[in-house]
LUMVOVEX-166760 format. One record per residue: residue number from 1; x, y, z of N, C-alpha, C in turn. Coordinates in pm, whole numbers, plus 50000, padded with zeros to 5 digits. Atoms other than C-alpha are relative to their C-alpha. Layout:
BEGIN
{kemi:NUM&n.east:X&n.north:Y&n.up:Z&ca.east:X&ca.north:Y&ca.up:Z&c.east:X&c.north:Y&c.up:Z}
...
END
This chain:
BEGIN
{kemi:1&n.east:49878&n.north:49988&n.up:49923&ca.east:42604&ca.north:84567&ca.up:88532&c.east:50027&c.north:49866&c.up:50070}
{kemi:2&n.east:49971&n.north:50130&n.up:49940&ca.east:42782&ca.north:84252&ca.up:88650&c.east:50004&c.north:50007&c.up:50152}
{kemi:3&n.east:49992&n.north:50011&n.up:49855&ca.east:42753&ca.north:84140&ca.up:89009&c.east:50134&c.north:49935&c.up:50036}
{kemi:4&n.east:49870&n.north:50052&n.up:49957&ca.east:43050&ca.north:84019&ca.up:89215&c.east:50031&c.north:49859&c.up:49949}
{kemi:5&n.east:49967&n.north:50134&n.up:50051&ca.east:43018&ca.north:83650&ca.up:89114&c.east:50040&c.north:50000&c.up:49852}
{kemi:6&n.east:49964&n.north:49993&n.up:50143&ca.east:43028&ca.north:83740&ca.up:88742&c.east:50139&c.north:50060&c.up:49982}
{kemi:7&n.east:49867&n.north:49940&n.up:50009&ca.east:43333&ca.north:83962&ca.up:88793&c.east:50107&c.north:49898&c.up:50039}
{kemi:8&n.east:49905&n.north:50103&n.up:49958&ca.east:43508&ca.north:83677&ca.up:88975&c.east:50017&c.north:49893&c.up:49892}
{kemi:9&n.east:49990&n.north:50097&n.up:50110&ca.east:43427&ca.north:83435&ca.up:88690&c.east:50086&c.north:50056&c.up:49888}
{kemi:10&n.east:49919&n.north:49937&n.up:50104&ca.east:43575&ca.north:83681&ca.up:88439&c.east:50146&c.north:50003&c.up:50042}
{kemi:11&n.east:49862&n.north:49998&n.up:49949&ca.east:43886&ca.north:83718&ca.up:88658&c.east:50065&c.north:49862&c.up:49983}
{kemi:12&n.east:49945&n.north:50136&n.up:50011&ca.east:43935&ca.north:83340&ca.up:88667&c.east:50023&c.north:49961&c.up:49854}
{kemi:13&n.east:49982&n.north:50029&n.up:50142&ca.east:43884&ca.north:83311&ca.up:88291&c.east:50120&c.north:50075&c.up:49943}
{kemi:14&n.east:49885&n.north:49923&n.up:50046&ca.east:44138&ca.north:83589&ca.up:88231&c.east:50131&c.north:49937&c.up:50045}
{kemi:15&n.east:49879&n.north:50066&n.up:49950&ca.east:44392&ca.north:83408&ca.up:88447&c.east:50038&c.north:49885&c.up:49907}
{kemi:16&n.east:49973&n.north:50113&n.up:50090&ca.east:44358&ca.north:83103&ca.up:88220&c.east:50051&c.north:50047&c.up:49864}
{kemi:17&n.east:49967&n.north:49955&n.up:50135&ca.east:44390&ca.north:83308&ca.up:87900&c.east:50122&c.north:50090&c.up:49990}
{kemi:18&n.east:49898&n.north:49897&n.up:50021&ca.east:44634&ca.north:83591&ca.up:87964&c.east:50110&c.north:50006&c.up:50107}
{kemi:19&n.east:49898&n.north:49996&n.up:49895&ca.east:44838&ca.north:83520&ca.up:88279&c.east:50137&c.north:49967&c.up:49943}
{kemi:20&n.east:49861&n.north:50014&n.up:50043&ca.east:45214&ca.north:83551&ca.up:88215&c.east:50019&c.north:50019&c.up:49850}
{kemi:21&n.east:49985&n.north:49965&n.up:50142&ca.east:45152&ca.north:83667&ca.up:87858&c.east:50049&c.north:50144&c.up:49991}
{kemi:22&n.east:49947&n.north:49866&n.up:50023&ca.east:45328&ca.north:83972&ca.up:87721&c.east:49904&c.north:50078&c.up:49910}
{kemi:23&n.east:50083&n.north:49913&n.up:50083&ca.east:45124&ca.north:84261&ca.up:87581&c.east:50088&c.north:50052&c.up:49887}
{kemi:24&n.east:49917&n.north:49962&n.up:50114&ca.east:45262&ca.north:84312&ca.up:87231&c.east:49935&c.north:50107&c.up:49913}
{kemi:25&n.east:50069&n.north:49904&n.up:50086&ca.east:45000&ca.north:84538&ca.up:87077&c.east:49877&c.north:50055&c.up:50073}
{kemi:26&n.east:50118&n.north:49937&n.up:49942&ca.east:44741&ca.north:84787&ca.up:87203&c.east:49949&c.north:50104&c.up:49902}
{kemi:27&n.east:50063&n.north:49896&n.up:50082&ca.east:44498&ca.north:84994&ca.up:86997&c.east:49887&c.north:50061&c.up:50080}
{kemi:28&n.east:50108&n.north:49929&n.up:49933&ca.east:44268&ca.north:85258&ca.up:87141&c.east:49910&c.north:50057&c.up:49891}
{kemi:29&n.east:50094&n.north:49953&n.up:50101&ca.east:43959&ca.north:85320&ca.up:86930&c.east:49925&c.north:50124&c.up:50045}
{kemi:30&n.east:50069&n.north:49883&n.up:49946&ca.east:43801&ca.north:85581&ca.up:87157&c.east:50093&c.north:50066&c.up:50101}
{kemi:31&n.east:49899&n.north:49934&n.up:49919&ca.east:44063&ca.north:85819&ca.up:87295&c.east:49946&c.north:50045&c.up:50136}
{kemi:32&n.east:50057&n.north:49952&n.up:49874&ca.east:43826&ca.north:85948&ca.up:87563&c.east:49991&c.north:49888&c.up:50105}
{kemi:33&n.east:50008&n.north:50111&n.up:49904&ca.east:43811&ca.north:85600&ca.up:87720&c.east:50127&c.north:49987&c.up:50084}
{kemi:34&n.east:49875&n.north:50000&n.up:49923&ca.east:44170&ca.north:85649&ca.up:87839&c.east:50043&c.north:50143&c.up:50034}
{kemi:35&n.east:49972&n.north:49863&n.up:49958&ca.east:44144&ca.north:86015&ca.up:87936&c.east:50074&c.north:50083&c.up:49898}
{kemi:36&n.east:49935&n.north:49928&n.up:50110&ca.east:44256&ca.north:86148&ca.up:87595&c.east:50153&c.north:49989&c.up:50005}
{kemi:37&n.east:49856&n.north:50023&n.up:49990&ca.east:44601&ca.north:86003&ca.up:87659&c.east:50036&c.north:49867&c.up:49935}
{kemi:38&n.east:49982&n.north:50131&n.up:50061&ca.east:44602&ca.north:85712&ca.up:87414&c.east:50146&c.north:49966&c.up:49973}
{kemi:39&n.east:49859&n.north:50028&n.up:50028&ca.east:44970&ca.north:85746&ca.up:87317&c.east:50072&c.north:49955&c.up:50126}
{kemi:40&n.east:49936&n.north:50038&n.up:49874&ca.east:45087&ca.north:85734&ca.up:87679&c.east:49946&c.north:49866&c.up:50050}
{kemi:41&n.east:50063&n.north:50125&n.up:49958&ca.east:44841&ca.north:85452&ca.up:87753&c.east:50062&c.north:49882&c.up:49926}
{kemi:42&n.east:49943&n.north:50107&n.up:50083&ca.east:44972&ca.north:85239&ca.up:87464&c.east:50146&c.north:49976&c.up:50040}
{kemi:43&n.east:49860&n.north:50015&n.up:49962&ca.east:45336&ca.north:85307&ca.up:87558&c.east:50015&c.north:49934&c.up:50137}
{kemi:44&n.east:49991&n.north:50056&n.up:49864&ca.east:45271&ca.north:85221&ca.up:87924&c.east:49968&c.north:49851&c.up:50003}
{kemi:45&n.east:50040&n.north:50141&n.up:49998&ca.east:45108&ca.north:84885&ca.up:87843&c.east:50089&c.north:49909&c.up:49916}
{kemi:46&n.east:49926&n.north:50084&n.up:50093&ca.east:45314&ca.north:84758&ca.up:87551&c.east:50132&c.north:49952&c.up:50062}
{kemi:47&n.east:49878&n.north:50061&n.up:49949&ca.east:45591&ca.north:84519&ca.up:87652&c.east:49989&c.north:49945&c.up:50141}
{kemi:48&n.east:50021&n.north:50052&n.up:49865&ca.east:45448&ca.north:84437&ca.up:87994&c.east:49949&c.north:49857&c.up:49995}
{kemi:49&n.east:50058&n.north:50133&n.up:49980&ca.east:45373&ca.north:84085&ca.up:88112&c.east:49897&c.north:50011&c.up:50112}
{kemi:50&n.east:50104&n.north:50001&n.up:49897&ca.east:45057&ca.north:84025&ca.up:88312&c.east:50037&c.north:49891&c.up:50099}
{kemi:51&n.east:49949&n.north:50097&n.up:49903&ca.east:45181&ca.north:83859&ca.up:88630&c.east:49897&c.north:49963&c.up:50107}
{kemi:52&n.east:50102&n.north:50032&n.up:49901&ca.east:44870&ca.north:83868&ca.up:88848&c.east:49872&c.north:50076&c.up:49965}
{kemi:53&n.east:50129&n.north:49933&n.up:50019&ca.east:44500&ca.north:83948&ca.up:88822&c.east:49922&c.north:49986&c.up:50130}
{kemi:54&n.east:50074&n.north:49996&n.up:49874&ca.east:44325&ca.north:84051&ca.up:89143&c.east:49863&c.north:50062&c.up:49977}
{kemi:55&n.east:50131&n.north:49934&n.up:50004&ca.east:43974&ca.north:84171&ca.up:89218&c.east:49977&c.north:50069&c.up:50133}
{kemi:56&n.east:50045&n.north:49926&n.up:49883&ca.east:43860&ca.north:84437&ca.up:89463&c.east:49861&c.north:50051&c.up:49967}
{kemi:57&n.east:50138&n.north:49965&n.up:50036&ca.east:43484&ca.north:84459&ca.up:89452&c.east:49979&c.north:49969&c.up:49854}
{kemi:58&n.east:50025&n.north:50020&n.up:50143&ca.east:43390&ca.north:84507&ca.up:89088&c.east:50115&c.north:50046&c.up:49912}
{kemi:59&n.east:49882&n.north:49961&n.up:50076&ca.east:43735&ca.north:84630&ca.up:88985&c.east:50093&c.north:49881&c.up:49983}
{kemi:60&n.east:49894&n.north:50097&n.up:50025&ca.east:43985&ca.north:84397&ca.up:88821&c.east:50132&c.north:50075&c.up:50002}
{kemi:61&n.east:49870&n.north:49936&n.up:49991&ca.east:44346&ca.north:84481&ca.up:88899&c.east:50102&c.north:49909&c.up:49932}
{kemi:62&n.east:49899&n.north:50076&n.up:50074&ca.east:44603&ca.north:84361&ca.up:88646&c.east:50136&c.north:50049&c.up:50047}
{kemi:63&n.east:49863&n.north:49967&n.up:49958&ca.east:44955&ca.north:84353&ca.up:88791&c.east:50092&c.north:49972&c.up:49882}
{kemi:64&n.east:49915&n.north:50009&n.up:50118&ca.east:45207&ca.north:84417&ca.up:88515&c.east:50147&c.north:50011&c.up:50040}
{kemi:65&n.east:49856&n.north:49993&n.up:49976&ca.east:45583&ca.north:84368&ca.up:88503&c.east:50070&c.north:50018&c.up:49865}
{kemi:66&n.east:49927&n.north:49972&n.up:50122&ca.east:45821&ca.north:84505&ca.up:88242&c.east:50149&c.north:49986&c.up:50027}
{kemi:67&n.east:49855&n.north:50010&n.up:49987&ca.east:46185&ca.north:84411&ca.up:88194&c.east:50063&c.north:50128&c.up:49948}
{kemi:68&n.east:49931&n.north:49877&n.up:50037&ca.east:46404&ca.north:84720&ca.up:88186&c.east:50146&c.north:49968&c.up:49972}
{kemi:69&n.east:49859&n.north:50022&n.up:50028&ca.east:46769&ca.north:84766&ca.up:88095&c.east:50075&c.north:49956&c.up:50125}
{kemi:70&n.east:49909&n.north:50045&n.up:49893&ca.east:47047&ca.north:84613&ca.up:88307&c.east:49931&c.north:49905&c.up:50098}
{kemi:71&n.east:50063&n.north:50100&n.up:49916&ca.east:46821&ca.north:84337&ca.up:88441&c.east:49898&c.north:50054&c.up:50100}
{kemi:72&n.east:50099&n.north:49943&n.up:49908&ca.east:46591&ca.north:84576&ca.up:88627&c.east:49860&c.north:49969&c.up:49950}
{kemi:73&n.east:50140&n.north:50021&n.up:50038&ca.east:46216&ca.north:84530&ca.up:88631&c.east:49915&c.north:50111&c.up:50057}
{kemi:74&n.east:50094&n.north:49900&n.up:49954&ca.east:45939&ca.north:84785&ca.up:88656&c.east:49864&c.north:49935&c.up:50017}
{kemi:75&n.east:50134&n.north:50054&n.up:49978&ca.east:45594&ca.north:84712&ca.up:88793&c.east:49898&c.north:50112&c.up:49998}
{kemi:76&n.east:50112&n.north:49907&n.up:49998&ca.east:45262&ca.north:84884&ca.up:88748&c.east:49872&c.north:49919&c.up:49996}
{kemi:77&n.east:50131&n.north:50067&n.up:50001&ca.east:44893&ca.north:84804&ca.up:88763&c.east:49905&c.north:50078&c.up:49911}
{kemi:78&n.east:50107&n.north:49935&n.up:50074&ca.east:44594&ca.north:84876&ca.up:88547&c.east:49869&c.north:49954&c.up:50063}
{kemi:79&n.east:50131&n.north:50030&n.up:49945&ca.east:44242&ca.north:84895&ca.up:88686&c.east:49901&c.north:49986&c.up:49886}
{kemi:80&n.east:50099&n.north:50026&n.up:50105&ca.east:43964&ca.north:84750&ca.up:88471&c.east:49863&c.north:49990&c.up:50065}
{kemi:81&n.east:50139&n.north:50007&n.up:49953&ca.east:43596&ca.north:84818&ca.up:88536&c.east:49916&c.north:49955&c.up:49881}
{kemi:82&n.east:50077&n.north:50059&n.up:50109&ca.east:43346&ca.north:84619&ca.up:88329&c.east:49878&c.north:50083&c.up:49960}
{kemi:83&n.east:50109&n.north:49906&n.up:50030&ca.east:43090&ca.north:84904&ca.up:88327&c.east:49866&c.north:49928&c.up:49993}
{kemi:84&n.east:50137&n.north:50052&n.up:50004&ca.east:42730&ca.north:84826&ca.up:88228&c.east:49989&c.north:49866&c.up:49928}
{kemi:85&n.east:50016&n.north:50122&n.up:50079&ca.east:42788&ca.north:84546&ca.up:87978&c.east:50053&c.north:49876&c.up:50071}
{kemi:86&n.east:49940&n.north:50115&n.up:49934&ca.east:42999&ca.north:84325&ca.up:88202&c.east:50086&c.north:49917&c.up:49907}
{kemi:87&n.east:49922&n.north:50074&n.up:50099&ca.east:43211&ca.north:84229&ca.up:87902&c.east:50142&c.north:50051&c.up:49993}
{kemi:88&n.east:49862&n.north:49971&n.up:50035&ca.east:43581&ca.north:84218&ca.up:87840&c.east:50032&c.north:49902&c.up:49889}
{kemi:89&n.east:49987&n.north:50086&n.up:50117&ca.east:43652&ca.north:84084&ca.up:87493&c.east:50146&c.north:49969&c.up:49974}
{kemi:90&n.east:49866&n.north:50050&n.up:50028&ca.east:43964&ca.north:83874&ca.up:87435&c.east:50008&c.north:49971&c.up:49850}
{kemi:91&n.east:49985&n.north:50017&n.up:50144&ca.east:44088&ca.north:83884&ca.up:87075&c.east:50145&c.north:49963&c.up:49970}
{kemi:92&n.east:49864&n.north:50034&n.up:50043&ca.east:44388&ca.north:83715&ca.up:86917&c.east:50052&c.north:50112&c.up:49910}
{kemi:93&n.east:49938&n.north:49886&n.up:50067&ca.east:44632&ca.north:83961&ca.up:86762&c.east:49971&c.north:50007&c.up:49851}
{kemi:94&n.east:50010&n.north:49996&n.up:50146&ca.east:44593&ca.north:83861&ca.up:86395&c.east:49857&c.north:49988&c.up:49949}
{kemi:95&n.east:50139&n.north:50007&n.up:50041&ca.east:44214&ca.north:83867&ca.up:86387&c.east:49955&c.north:50137&c.up:49949}
{kemi:96&n.east:50050&n.north:49874&n.up:50053&ca.east:44029&ca.north:84133&ca.up:86185&c.east:49925&c.north:50076&c.up:50108}
{kemi:97&n.east:50069&n.north:49921&n.up:49897&ca.east:43908&ca.north:84419&ca.up:86403&c.east:49850&c.north:50009&c.up:49975}
{kemi:98&n.east:50145&n.north:49983&n.up:50007&ca.east:43538&ca.north:84446&ca.up:86478&c.east:49967&c.north:50146&c.up:50024}
{kemi:99&n.east:50037&n.north:49860&n.up:49976&ca.east:43372&ca.north:84787&ca.up:86453&c.east:49932&c.north:50021&c.up:50134}
{kemi:100&n.east:50073&n.north:49989&n.up:49874&ca.east:43198&ca.north:84712&ca.up:86785&c.east:50090&c.north:49994&c.up:50122}
{kemi:101&n.east:49908&n.north:50006&n.up:49886&ca.east:43510&ca.north:84677&ca.up:87002&c.east:50051&c.north:50138&c.up:50035}
{kemi:102&n.east:49946&n.north:49872&n.up:49954&ca.east:43630&ca.north:84969&ca.up:87212&c.east:50151&c.north:50003&c.up:49992}
{kemi:103&n.east:49855&n.north:50009&n.up:50002&ca.east:43992&ca.north:84856&ca.up:87242&c.east:50039&c.north:49859&c.up:49959}
{kemi:104&n.east:49950&n.north:50130&n.up:50043&ca.east:44195&ca.north:84573&ca.up:87095&c.east:50138&c.north:49982&c.up:50061}
{kemi:105&n.east:49871&n.north:50026&n.up:49938&ca.east:44479&ca.north:84427&ca.up:87300&c.east:50061&c.north:49876&c.up:49937}
{kemi:106&n.east:49931&n.north:50117&n.up:50054&ca.east:44736&ca.north:84191&ca.up:87153&c.east:50079&c.north:49931&c.up:50108}
{kemi:107&n.east:49929&n.north:50079&n.up:49898&ca.east:44877&ca.north:83915&ca.up:87371&c.east:50103&c.north:49914&c.up:49930}
{kemi:108&n.east:49891&n.north:50078&n.up:50059&ca.east:45211&ca.north:83747&ca.up:87296&c.east:49990&c.north:49855&c.up:50035}
END
């Protein structure tokens, strides 16, 4: 399980890689990891831009923003816990999926 310094390092690395990028593709390989609501999870994330990544303890908080019709914007957050492995794997969209990944997120 990662300690606070490792979680902070991951947060800073994520800021470099995914900040202000749009989520264009999400695949859920284990439906139970998102509360058996994979369709709603995918719909909620797709099309959002990651505008901020915060940390509260060992939780990473991704602040998302989505452009809506008529110039409106919607905001939401996703909480990410690194669990026991302390890993969050970044994969480019057009790379072949690995059988060992839990979820594959595509970044625009």
